[in-house]
C-alpha angles and dihedrals in degrees: 000000000000125000089245092054090049091049089050091049091045090047091051092046088050091049092048088048092051091048092048090047090049090050092049090046090051093049091045090049089049091049093049090052091049092049089051091050092047090051090053092049088047090053091048091048092046091054088048092051090050091051093047090047091051090050094047087052093052094047091048087051089049091046089049091054092047090048089051090050092047090051091048091051093047090052089049092049091050090051092051092049095047091050088056092248094117127111121334121231120237093263091052093049091048087050094049094048088051089053092046092049090046091052091049094050090049089051091047092050091054094052 
């Protein structure tokens, strides 16, 4: 093999190596850009998760307060019913209306 052929083969090999290295560099650069983009997305998602967790905690506390209020109201309703101060039947309502009307009439007659 002549020196010229060896130089040609060497030049071709160097050119192939350069092309391979350029390709590797381009892929490495793309990978680095993708990694950077994914890191930014990850930060954004972590912030969103933190915000959502804070909202869940706030809503859970609100729900707990409401549950406490409901429980208190149920206890009060039970006490009212056990004391006989619960709902009036139709006859009792009619009698109460009559008494109210009678009281209003008496007040109006004195005015």
